[in-house]
Structures are given as C-alpha cells and as structure tokens.
N, CA, C, O and the ligand as a Tripos MOL2 file, in Angstrom:
@<TRIPOS>MOLECULE
protein
  265   263    67     0     0
PROTEIN
NO_CHARGES

@<TRIPOS>ATOM
      1 N         101.5970   34.0690   15.2810 N.3       1 MET1
      2 CA        100.3520   34.6140   14.6920 C.3       1 MET1
      3 C          99.2260   34.5070   15.7050 C.2       1 MET1
      4 O          98.9380   33.4290   16.2250 O.2       1 MET1
      5 N          98.6010   35.6290   15.9750 N.am      2 ARG2
      6 CA         97.4640   35.6090   16.8830 C.3       2 ARG2
      7 C          96.1690   35.3800   16.1120 C.2       2 ARG2
      8 O          96.0040   35.8410   14.9830 O.2       2 ARG2
      9 N          95.2820   34.6750   16.7370 N.am      3 HIS3
     10 CA         93.9980   34.4140   16.1000 C.3       3 HIS3
     11 C          92.8710   34.9670   16.9660 C.2       3 HIS3
     12 O          92.6430   34.4920   18.0790 O.2       3 HIS3
     13 N          92.1970   35.9350   16.4690 N.am      4 ALA4
     14 CA         91.0060   36.4580   17.1550 C.3       4 ALA4
     15 C          89.8390   36.2340   16.2100 C.2       4 ALA4
     16 O          89.6010   37.0020   15.2780 O.2       4 ALA4
     17 N          89.1250   35.1620   16.4820 N.am      5 LEU5
     18 CA         88.0440   34.7440   15.5930 C.3       5 LEU5
     19 C          86.7300   35.3640   16.0300 C.2       5 LEU5
     20 O          86.4110   35.3740   17.2190 O.2       5 LEU5
     21 N          85.9870   35.8670   15.1040 N.am      6 SER6
     22 CA         84.6640   36.3870   15.4540 C.3       6 SER6
     23 C          83.6570   36.0130   14.3780 C.2       6 SER6
     24 O          83.9870   35.9070   13.1960 O.2       6 SER6
     25 N          82.4370   35.8180   14.8150 N.am      7 ILE7
     26 CA         81.3530   35.5040   13.8850 C.3       7 ILE7
     27 C          80.3170   36.6100   13.9740 C.2       7 ILE7
     28 O          79.7940   36.9040   15.0490 O.2       7 ILE7
     29 N          80.0360   37.2010   12.8640 N.am      8 GLU8
     30 CA         79.0310   38.2460   12.8330 C.3       8 GLU8
     31 C          77.7820   37.7150   12.1520 C.2       8 GLU8
     32 O          77.7840   37.3780   10.9680 O.2       8 GLU8
     33 N          76.7190   37.6520   12.9360 N.am      9 LYS9
     34 CA         75.4630   37.1470   12.3780 C.3       9 LYS9
     35 C          74.6680   38.2930   11.7750 C.2       9 LYS9
     36 O          74.5770   39.3770   12.3520 O.2       9 LYS9
     37 N          74.1090   38.0430   10.6360 N.am     10 ASP10
     38 CA         73.3150   39.0670    9.9690 C.3      10 ASP10
     39 C          71.8990   39.0960   10.5260 C.2      10 ASP10
     40 O          71.3430   38.0690   10.9150 O.2      10 ASP10
     41 N          71.3330   40.2880   10.5540 N.am     11 ILE11
     42 CA         69.9110   40.4160   10.9080 C.3      11 ILE11
     43 C          69.2030   41.1130    9.7590 C.2      11 ILE11
     44 O          69.8260   41.8070    8.9550 O.2      11 ILE11
     45 N          67.9220   40.9230    9.6960 N.am     12 ARG12
     46 CA         67.1660   41.6150    8.6710 C.3      12 ARG12
     47 C          65.9190   42.2320    9.3060 C.2      12 ARG12
     48 O          65.4400   41.7810   10.3470 O.2      12 ARG12
     49 N          65.4310   43.2340    8.6760 N.am     13 GLU13
     50 CA         64.2600   43.9060    9.2080 C.3      13 GLU13
     51 C          63.0360   43.0600    8.9240 C.2      13 GLU13
     52 O          62.8210   42.5910    7.8060 O.2      13 GLU13
     53 N          62.2430   42.8780    9.9590 N.am     14 LYS14
     54 CA         61.0310   42.0880    9.8560 C.3      14 LYS14
     55 C          59.8980   42.9950    9.3950 C.2      14 LYS14
     56 O          59.8010   44.1350    9.8510 O.2      14 LYS14
     57 N          59.0520   42.5180    8.5120 N.am     15 PRO15
     58 CA         57.8940   43.3320    8.1510 C.3      15 PRO15
     59 C          56.9900   43.4750    9.3750 C.2      15 PRO15
     60 O          56.6830   42.4820   10.0350 O.2      15 PRO15
     61 N          56.5710   44.6740    9.6760 N.am     16 THR16
     62 CA         55.6980   44.8820   10.8220 C.3      16 THR16
     63 C          54.6490   45.9210   10.4850 C.2      16 THR16
     64 O          54.8750   46.7990    9.6530 O.2      16 THR16
     65 N          53.5080   45.8160   11.1320 N.am     17 THR17
     66 CA         52.4390   46.7780   10.8900 C.3      17 THR17
     67 C          52.5460   47.9540   11.8670 C.2      17 THR17
     68 O          51.8660   48.9660   11.6980 O.2      17 THR17
     69 N          53.3890   47.8230   12.8740 N.am     18 GLY18
     70 CA         53.5250   48.8710   13.8800 C.3      18 GLY18
     71 C          54.4940   49.9560   13.4450 C.2      18 GLY18
     72 O          55.1860   49.8080   12.4380 O.2      18 GLY18
     73 N          54.5480   51.0500   14.2030 N.am     19 PRO19
     74 CA         55.4510   52.1660   13.8770 C.3      19 PRO19
     75 C          56.8620   51.9350   14.4060 C.2      19 PRO19
     76 O          57.6340   52.8840   14.5450 O.2      19 PRO19
     77 N          57.1950   50.7240   14.6920 N.am     20 TRP20
     78 CA         58.5280   50.4040   15.1900 C.3      20 TRP20
     79 C          59.2260   49.4840   14.2030 C.2      20 TRP20
     80 O          58.6340   49.0090   13.2340 O.2      20 TRP20
     81 N          60.4730   49.2520   14.4720 N.am     21 LYS21
     82 CA         61.2360   48.3420   13.6150 C.3      21 LYS21
     83 C          61.5230   47.0590   14.3750 C.2      21 LYS21
     84 O          61.8300   47.0750   15.5670 O.2      21 LYS21
     85 N          61.4180   45.9700   13.6710 N.am     22 GLU22
     86 CA         61.7320   44.6810   14.2820 C.3      22 GLU22
     87 C          62.7800   43.9850   13.4240 C.2      22 GLU22
     88 O          62.7990   44.0990   12.1990 O.2      22 GLU22
     89 N          63.6440   43.2660   14.1130 N.am     23 TYR23
     90 CA         64.7080   42.5660   13.3990 C.3      23 TYR23
     91 C          64.6780   41.0890   13.7400 C.2      23 TYR23
     92 O          64.2820   40.7020   14.8390 O.2      23 TYR23
     93 N          65.0880   40.2910   12.8170 N.am     24 GLU24
     94 CA         65.1550   38.8550   13.0430 C.3      24 GLU24
     95 C          66.4430   38.3350   12.4260 C.2      24 GLU24
     96 O          67.0040   38.9740   11.5350 O.2      24 GLU24
     97 N          66.9240   37.1750   12.8910 N.am     25 PRO25
     98 CA         68.1420   36.6220   12.2920 C.3      25 PRO25
     99 C          67.9130   36.3370   10.8120 C.2      25 PRO25
    100 O          66.8900   35.7730   10.4260 O.2      25 PRO25
    101 N          68.8620   36.7300   10.0060 N.am     26 ALA26
    102 CA         68.7160   36.5270    8.5680 C.3      26 ALA26
    103 C          69.1130   35.1120    8.1620 C.2      26 ALA26
    104 O          68.8500   34.6820    7.0380 O.2      26 ALA26
    105 N          69.7530   34.3860    9.0950 N.am     27 GLY27
    106 CA         70.1570   33.0210    8.7910 C.3      27 GLY27
    107 C          71.5210   32.9250    8.1350 C.2      27 GLY27
    108 O          71.9790   31.8470    7.7580 O.2      27 GLY27
    109 N          72.1640   34.0910    8.0080 N.am     28 THR28
    110 CA         73.5020   34.0960    7.4240 C.3      28 THR28
    111 C          74.4680   34.7640    8.3860 C.2      28 THR28
    112 O          74.0680   35.5600    9.2360 O.2      28 THR28
    113 N          75.7400   34.4330    8.2430 N.am     29 ALA29
    114 CA         76.7720   34.9930    9.0990 C.3      29 ALA29
    115 C          78.1000   34.9370    8.3590 C.2      29 ALA29
    116 O          78.2500   34.2290    7.3630 O.2      29 ALA29
    117 N          79.0470   35.6940    8.8650 N.am     30 ALA30
    118 CA         80.3950   35.6770    8.3000 C.3      30 ALA30
    119 C          81.3870   35.5280    9.4390 C.2      30 ALA30
    120 O          81.3500   36.2940   10.4020 O.2      30 ALA30
    121 N          82.2750   34.5420    9.3350 N.am     31 ALA31
    122 CA         83.3180   34.3590   10.3350 C.3      31 ALA31
    123 C          84.6100   34.9530    9.7980 C.2      31 ALA31
    124 O          84.9920   34.7100    8.6530 O.2      31 ALA31
    125 N          85.2740   35.7320   10.6370 N.am     32 THR32
    126 CA         86.5630   36.3020   10.2470 C.3      32 THR32
    127 C          87.5540   36.1070   11.3840 C.2      32 THR32
    128 O          87.1690   36.0330   12.5510 O.2      32 THR32
    129 N          88.8140   36.0240   11.0400 N.am     33 CYS33
    130 CA         89.8620   35.8650   12.0300 C.3      33 CYS33
    131 C          90.9320   36.9110   11.7510 C.2      33 CYS33
    132 O          91.1250   37.3310   10.6090 O.2      33 CYS33
    133 N          91.6230   37.3250   12.8030 N.am     34 SER34
    134 CA         92.6480   38.3510   12.6490 C.3      34 SER34
    135 C          93.8150   37.8680   11.7840 C.2      34 SER34
    136 O          94.6230   38.6770   11.3300 O.2      34 SER34
    137 N          93.9070   36.5540   11.5540 N.am     35 CYS35
    138 CA         94.9950   36.0180   10.7360 C.3      35 CYS35
    139 C          94.7090   36.1610    9.2510 C.2      35 CYS35
    140 O          95.5750   35.9010    8.4160 O.2      35 CYS35
    141 N          93.4780   36.5800    8.9210 N.am     36 GLY36
    142 CA         93.1360   36.7480    7.5200 C.3      36 GLY36
    143 C          92.0940   35.7510    7.0400 C.2      36 GLY36
    144 O          91.5490   35.8730    5.9430 O.2      36 GLY36
    145 N          91.8300   34.7660    7.8840 N.am     37 PHE37
    146 CA         90.8030   33.7800    7.5700 C.3      37 PHE37
    147 C          89.4390   34.4660    7.5010 C.2      37 PHE37
    148 O          89.0900   35.2380    8.3940 O.2      37 PHE37
    149 N          88.6770   34.1940    6.4610 N.am     38 ALA38
    150 CA         87.3390   34.7680    6.3390 C.3      38 ALA38
    151 C          86.4740   33.8350    5.5180 C.2      38 ALA38
    152 O          86.9010   33.3260    4.4810 O.2      38 ALA38
    153 N          85.2650   33.6160    5.9820 N.am     39 THR39
    154 CA         84.3830   32.6940    5.2620 C.3      39 THR39
    155 C          83.5370   33.4290    4.2300 C.2      39 THR39
    156 O          83.0250   32.8140    3.2950 O.2      39 THR39
    157 N          83.3860   34.7470    4.3950 N.am     40 GLY40
    158 CA         82.4100   35.4590    3.5930 C.3      40 GLY40
    159 C          81.0370   35.1900    4.1860 C.2      40 GLY40
    160 O          80.9160   34.4520    5.1640 O.2      40 GLY40
    161 N          80.0230   35.7700    3.6150 N.am     41 THR41
    162 CA         78.6720   35.6160    4.1570 C.3      41 THR41
    163 C          78.0530   34.3200    3.6600 C.2      41 THR41
    164 O          77.7840   34.1540    2.4700 O.2      41 THR41
    165 N          77.8330   33.4060    4.5960 N.am     42 ILE42
    166 CA         77.2700   32.0930    4.2780 C.3      42 ILE42
    167 C          76.2460   31.7410    5.3480 C.2      42 ILE42
    168 O          76.0170   32.5280    6.2670 O.2      42 ILE42
    169 N          75.6320   30.5810    5.2430 N.am     43 ALA43
    170 CA         74.6470   30.1430    6.2370 C.3      43 ALA43
    171 C          75.2880   30.1150    7.6210 C.2      43 ALA43
    172 O          76.4450   29.7230    7.7690 O.2      43 ALA43
    173 N          74.5280   30.5340    8.6330 N.am     44 THR44
    174 CA         75.0570   30.6390    9.9970 C.3      44 THR44
    175 C          75.6860   29.3400   10.4810 C.2      44 THR44
    176 O          76.7750   29.3500   11.0540 O.2      44 THR44
    177 N          75.0070   28.2260   10.2530 N.am     45 ALA45
    178 CA         75.5090   26.9380   10.7150 C.3      45 ALA45
    179 C          76.8450   26.6050   10.0540 C.2      45 ALA45
    180 O          77.7530   26.0630   10.6840 O.2      45 ALA45
    181 N          76.9390   26.9400    8.7870 N.am     46 GLU46
    182 CA         78.1670   26.6660    8.0360 C.3      46 GLU46
    183 C          79.3080   27.5690    8.5270 C.2      46 GLU46
    184 O          80.4550   27.1330    8.6220 O.2      46 GLU46
    185 N          78.9850   28.8130    8.8330 N.am     47 ALA47
    186 CA         79.9960   29.7420    9.3460 C.3      47 ALA47
    187 C          80.5370   29.2470   10.6870 C.2      47 ALA47
    188 O          81.7390   29.3150   10.9420 O.2      47 ALA47
    189 N          79.6330   28.7430   11.5480 N.am     48 SER48
    190 CA         80.0480   28.2000   12.8450 C.3      48 SER48
    191 C          80.9490   26.9920   12.6530 C.2      48 SER48
    192 O          81.9590   26.8300   13.3380 O.2      48 SER48
    193 N          80.5600   26.1460   11.7050 N.am     49 ARG49
    194 CA         81.3130   24.9160   11.4620 C.3      49 ARG49
    195 C          82.7240   25.2440   10.9710 C.2      49 ARG49
    196 O          83.7030   24.6580   11.4340 O.2      49 ARG49
    197 N          82.8180   26.1800   10.0360 N.am     50 LEU50
    198 CA         84.1200   26.5430    9.4800 C.3      50 LEU50
    199 C          84.9880   27.2480   10.5220 C.2      50 LEU50
    200 O          86.2070   27.0770   10.5430 O.2      50 LEU50
    201 N          84.3510   28.0380   11.3830 N.am     51 ALA51
    202 CA         85.0880   28.7290   12.4430 C.3      51 ALA51
    203 C          85.6870   27.7000   13.4000 C.2      51 ALA51
    204 O          86.8420   27.8110   13.8100 O.2      51 ALA51
    205 N          84.8830   26.7020   13.7450 N.am     52 ARG52
    206 CA         85.3580   25.6490   14.6470 C.3      52 ARG52
    207 C          86.4750   24.8610   13.9770 C.2      52 ARG52
    208 O          87.4690   24.5160   14.6160 O.2      52 ARG52
    209 N          86.3130   24.5840   12.7130 N.am     53 ALA53
    210 CA         87.3330   23.8420   11.9630 C.3      53 ALA53
    211 C          88.6380   24.6360   11.9170 C.2      53 ALA53
    212 O          89.7270   24.0660   11.9950 O.2      53 ALA53
    213 N          88.5150   25.9570   11.7880 N.am     54 HIS54
    214 CA         89.7070   26.8110   11.7570 C.3      54 HIS54
    215 C          90.4530   26.7010   13.0750 C.2      54 HIS54
    216 O          91.6780   26.5760   13.0840 O.2      54 HIS54
    217 N          89.7310   26.7450   14.1930 N.am     55 LEU55
    218 CA         90.3660   26.6570   15.5060 C.3      55 LEU55
    219 C          90.9510   25.2690   15.7370 C.2      55 LEU55
    220 O          92.0250   25.1360   16.3240 O.2      55 LEU55
    221 N          90.2500   24.2400   15.2800 N.am     56 ASP56
    222 CA         90.7650   22.8720   15.4320 C.3      56 ASP56
    223 C          92.0780   22.7050   14.6820 C.2      56 ASP56
    224 O          93.0010   22.0300   15.1410 O.2      56 ASP56
    225 N          92.1340   23.3340   13.5240 N.am     57 GLU57
    226 CA         93.3060   23.2690   12.6780 C.3      57 GLU57
    227 C          94.5290   23.8440   13.4170 C.2      57 GLU57
    228 O          95.6500   23.3590   13.2590 O.2      57 GLU57
    229 N          94.2880   24.8760   14.2170 N.am     58 LEU58
    230 CA         95.3820   25.5420   14.9250 C.3      58 LEU58
    231 C          95.9570   24.6730   16.0140 C.2      58 LEU58
    232 O          97.1310   24.7870   16.3660 O.2      58 LEU58
    233 N          95.1050   23.7850   16.5560 N.am     59 LYS59
    234 CA         95.5480   22.9280   17.6430 C.3      59 LYS59
    235 C          96.3920   21.7690   17.1480 C.2      59 LYS59
    236 O          97.1240   21.1440   17.9160 O.2      59 LYS59
    237 N          96.2810   21.4850   15.8420 N.am     60 THR60
    238 CA         97.0120   20.3670   15.2770 C.3      60 THR60
    239 C          98.3760   20.8370   14.7740 C.2      60 THR60
    240 O          98.4540   21.5970   13.8090 O.2      60 THR60
    241 N          99.4460   20.3890   15.4230 N.am     61 PRO61
    242 CA        100.7740   20.8090   14.9540 C.3      61 PRO61
    243 C         101.0640   20.2240   13.5880 C.2      61 PRO61
    244 O         100.7850   19.0540   13.3270 O.2      61 PRO61
    245 N         101.6200   21.0380   12.7300 N.am     62 ARG62
    246 CA        101.9290   20.5580   11.3880 C.3      62 ARG62
    247 C         103.4200   20.3410   11.2560 C.2      62 ARG62
    248 O         104.2280   21.0450   11.8610 O.2      62 ARG62
    249 N         103.7660   19.3550   10.4550 N.am     63 ALA63
    250 CA        105.1750   19.0280   10.2370 C.3      63 ALA63
    251 C         105.9010   20.1860    9.5690 C.2      63 ALA63
    252 O         107.0880   20.4100    9.8070 O.2      63 ALA63
    253 N         105.1720   20.9220    8.7270 N.am     64 ASP64
    254 CA        105.8330   21.9890    7.9720 C.3      64 ASP64
    255 C         105.7080   23.3610    8.6640 C.2      64 ASP64
    256 O         106.0200   24.3920    8.0680 O.2      64 ASP64
    257 N         105.2500   23.3600    9.9170 N.am     65 ALA65
    258 CA        105.0960   24.6230   10.6310 C.3      65 ALA65
    259 C         106.4450   25.2790   10.8620 C.2      65 ALA65
    260 O         107.4310   24.6040   11.1610 O.2      65 ALA65
    261 N         106.4850   26.5850   10.7220 N.am     66 THR66
    262 CA        107.7720   27.2720   10.9280 C.3      66 THR66
    263 C         107.7330   28.0810   12.2110 C.2      66 THR66
    264 O         108.7180   28.7310   12.5610 O.2      66 THR66
    265 ZN         93.0530   32.4750   12.4810 Zn       67 ZN67
@<TRIPOS>BOND
     1     1     2 1
     2     2     3 1
     3     3     4 2
     4     3     5 am
     5     5     6 1
     6     6     7 1
     7     7     8 2
     8     7     9 am
     9     9    10 1
    10    10    11 1
    11    11    12 2
    12    11    13 am
    13    13    14 1
    14    14    15 1
    15    15    16 2
    16    15    17 am
    17    17    18 1
    18    18    19 1
    19    19    20 2
    20    19    21 am
    21    21    22 1
    22    22    23 1
    23    23    24 2
    24    23    25 am
    25    25    26 1
    26    26    27 1
    27    27    28 2
    28    27    29 am
    29    29    30 1
    30    30    31 1
    31    31    32 2
    32    31    33 am
    33    33    34 1
    34    34    35 1
    35    35    36 2
    36    35    37 am
    37    37    38 1
    38    38    39 1
    39    39    40 2
    40    39    41 am
    41    41    42 1
    42    42    43 1
    43    43    44 2
    44    43    45 am
    45    45    46 1
    46    46    47 1
    47    47    48 2
    48    47    49 am
    49    49    50 1
    50    50    51 1
    51    51    52 2
    52    51    53 am
    53    53    54 1
    54    54    55 1
    55    55    56 2
    56    55    57 am
    57    57    58 1
    58    58    59 1
    59    59    60 2
    60    59    61 am
    61    61    62 1
    62    62    63 1
    63    63    64 2
    64    63    65 am
    65    65    66 1
    66    66    67 1
    67    67    68 2
    68    67    69 am
    69    69    70 1
    70    70    71 1
    71    71    72 2
    72    71    73 am
    73    73    74 1
    74    74    75 1
    75    75    76 2
    76    75    77 am
    77    77    78 1
    78    78    79 1
    79    79    80 2
    80    79    81 am
    81    81    82 1
    82    82    83 1
    83    83    84 2
    84    83    85 am
    85    85    86 1
    86    86    87 1
    87    87    88 2
    88    87    89 am
    89    89    90 1
    90    90    91 1
    91    91    92 2
    92    91    93 am
    93    93    94 1
    94    94    95 1
    95    95    96 2
    96    95    97 am
    97    97    98 1
    98    98    99 1
    99    99   100 2
   100    99   101 am
   101   101   102 1
   102   102   103 1
   103   103   104 2
   104   103   105 am
   105   105   106 1
   106   106   107 1
   107   107   108 2
   108   107   109 am
   109   109   110 1
   110   110   111 1
   111   111   112 2
   112   111   113 am
   113   113   114 1
   114   114   115 1
   115   115   116 2
   116   115   117 am
   117   117   118 1
   118   118   119 1
   119   119   120 2
   120   119   121 am
   121   121   122 1
   122   122   123 1
   123   123   124 2
   124   123   125 am
   125   125   126 1
   126   126   127 1
   127   127   128 2
   128   127   129 am
   129   129   130 1
   130   130   131 1
   131   131   132 2
   132   131   133 am
   133   133   134 1
   134   134   135 1
   135   135   136 2
   136   135   137 am
   137   137   138 1
   138   138   139 1
   139   139   140 2
   140   139   141 am
   141   141   142 1
   142   142   143 1
   143   143   144 2
   144   143   145 am
   145   145   146 1
   146   146   147 1
   147   147   148 2
   148   147   149 am
   149   149   150 1
   150   150   151 1
   151   151   152 2
   152   151   153 am
   153   153   154 1
   154   154   155 1
   155   155   156 2
   156   155   157 am
   157   157   158 1
   158   158   159 1
   159   159   160 2
   160   159   161 am
   161   161   162 1
   162   162   163 1
   163   163   164 2
   164   163   165 am
   165   165   166 1
   166   166   167 1
   167   167   168 2
   168   167   169 am
   169   169   170 1
   170   170   171 1
   171   171   172 2
   172   171   173 am
   173   173   174 1
   174   174   175 1
   175   175   176 2
   176   175   177 am
   177   177   178 1
   178   178   179 1
   179   179   180 2
   180   179   181 am
   181   181   182 1
   182   182   183 1
   183   183   184 2
   184   183   185 am
   185   185   186 1
   186   186   187 1
   187   187   188 2
   188   187   189 am
   189   189   190 1
   190   190   191 1
   191   191   192 2
   192   191   193 am
   193   193   194 1
   194   194   195 1
   195   195   196 2
   196   195   197 am
   197   197   198 1
   198   198   199 1
   199   199   200 2
   200   199   201 am
   201   201   202 1
   202   202   203 1
   203   203   204 2
   204   203   205 am
   205   205   206 1
   206   206   207 1
   207   207   208 2
   208   207   209 am
   209   209   210 1
   210   210   211 1
   211   211   212 2
   212   211   213 am
   213   213   214 1
   214   214   215 1
   215   215   216 2
   216   215   217 am
   217   217   218 1
   218   218   219 1
   219   219   220 2
   220   219   221 am
   221   221   222 1
   222   222   223 1
   223   223   224 2
   224   223   225 am
   225   225   226 1
   226   226   227 1
   227   227   228 2
   228   227   229 am
   229   229   230 1
   230   230   231 1
   231   231   232 2
   232   231   233 am
   233   233   234 1
   234   234   235 1
   235   235   236 2
   236   235   237 am
   237   237   238 1
   238   238   239 1
   239   239   240 2
   240   239   241 am
   241   241   242 1
   242   242   243 1
   243   243   244 2
   244   243   245 am
   245   245   246 1
   246   246   247 1
   247   247   248 2
   248   247   249 am
   249   249   250 1
   250   250   251 1
   251   251   252 2
   252   251   253 am
   253   253   254 1
   254   254   255 1
   255   255   256 2
   256   255   257 am
   257   257   258 1
   258   258   259 1
   259   259   260 2
   260   259   261 am
   261   261   262 1
   262   262   263 1
   263   263   264 2
@<TRIPOS>SUBSTRUCTURE
     1 MET1         2 RESIDUE 1 A MET
     2 ARG2         6 RESIDUE 1 A ARG
     3 HIS3        10 RESIDUE 1 A HIS
     4 ALA4        14 RESIDUE 1 A ALA
     5 LEU5        18 RESIDUE 1 A LEU
     6 SER6        22 RESIDUE 1 A SER
     7 ILE7        26 RESIDUE 1 A ILE
     8 GLU8        30 RESIDUE 1 A GLU
     9 LYS9        34 RESIDUE 1 A LYS
    10 ASP10       38 RESIDUE 1 A ASP
    11 ILE11       42 RESIDUE 1 A ILE
    12 ARG12       46 RESIDUE 1 A ARG
    13 GLU13       50 RESIDUE 1 A GLU
    14 LYS14       54 RESIDUE 1 A LYS
    15 PRO15       58 RESIDUE 1 A PRO
    16 THR16       62 RESIDUE 1 A THR
    17 THR17       66 RESIDUE 1 A THR
    18 GLY18       70 RESIDUE 1 A GLY
    19 PRO19       74 RESIDUE 1 A PRO
    20 TRP20       78 RESIDUE 1 A TRP
    21 LYS21       82 RESIDUE 1 A LYS
    22 GLU22       86 RESIDUE 1 A GLU
    23 TYR23       90 RESIDUE 1 A TYR
    24 GLU24       94 RESIDUE 1 A GLU
    25 PRO25       98 RESIDUE 1 A PRO
    26 ALA26      102 RESIDUE 1 A ALA
    27 GLY27      106 RESIDUE 1 A GLY
    28 THR28      110 RESIDUE 1 A THR
    29 ALA29      114 RESIDUE 1 A ALA
    30 ALA30      118 RESIDUE 1 A ALA
    31 ALA31      122 RESIDUE 1 A ALA
    32 THR32      126 RESIDUE 1 A THR
    33 CYS33      130 RESIDUE 1 A CYS
    34 SER34      134 RESIDUE 1 A SER
    35 CYS35      138 RESIDUE 1 A CYS
    36 GLY36      142 RESIDUE 1 A GLY
    37 PHE37      146 RESIDUE 1 A PHE
    38 ALA38      150 RESIDUE 1 A ALA
    39 THR39      154 RESIDUE 1 A THR
    40 GLY40      158 RESIDUE 1 A GLY
    41 THR41      162 RESIDUE 1 A THR
    42 ILE42      166 RESIDUE 1 A ILE
    43 ALA43      170 RESIDUE 1 A ALA
    44 THR44      174 RESIDUE 1 A THR
    45 ALA45      178 RESIDUE 1 A ALA
    46 GLU46      182 RESIDUE 1 A GLU
    47 ALA47      186 RESIDUE 1 A ALA
    48 SER48      190 RESIDUE 1 A SER
    49 ARG49      194 RESIDUE 1 A ARG
    50 LEU50      198 RESIDUE 1 A LEU
    51 ALA51      202 RESIDUE 1 A ALA
    52 ARG52      206 RESIDUE 1 A ARG
    53 ALA53      210 RESIDUE 1 A ALA
    54 HIS54      214 RESIDUE 1 A HIS
    55 LEU55      218 RESIDUE 1 A LEU
    56 ASP56      222 RESIDUE 1 A ASP
    57 GLU57      226 RESIDUE 1 A GLU
    58 LEU58      230 RESIDUE 1 A LEU
    59 LYS59      234 RESIDUE 1 A LYS
    60 THR60      238 RESIDUE 1 A THR
    61 PRO61      242 RESIDUE 1 A PRO
    62 ARG62      246 RESIDUE 1 A ARG
    63 ALA63      250 RESIDUE 1 A ALA
    64 ASP64      254 RESIDUE 1 A ASP
    65 ALA65      258 RESIDUE 1 A ALA
    66 THR66      262 RESIDUE 1 A THR
    67 ZN67       265 GROUP 0 **** ****
C-alpha cells in the first residue's frame, strides 16, 4: 500500500475596502492519504498532528500485518 499524504489548508476571503480580493488562512485543514485515510476538515494544528500520527503508525511494524 502506497501512502501519499497531503494536507490542504483552507483559506477564506478577507474583508477589504479595496477593489481586490484578499485571502487569509481559515485556520482549518483536511489531511488525506492515498490509502483512504482522511481527517475531514478540522483545525490546522489537529490535521497536522493526525497526519504525523498516521505516518508514525506506518513506521511501526504490527504483529498482525499481512
Ligand atoms: Zn496512508
């Protein structure tokens, strides 16, 4: 099983008085992996933590691994 993990951070449009658009981090993100792992949209820090935990889990050999 290949794991290609990615974290997509959300942005939101900032209120501005100018004729342009500004964006800022929304503070939420979603981590997904090609293996089917997905956190859904949660706080960015939590998404990072779960993504790291997912990768750590892969490094640990399991007794029941096939
Ligand atoms: Zn994975």
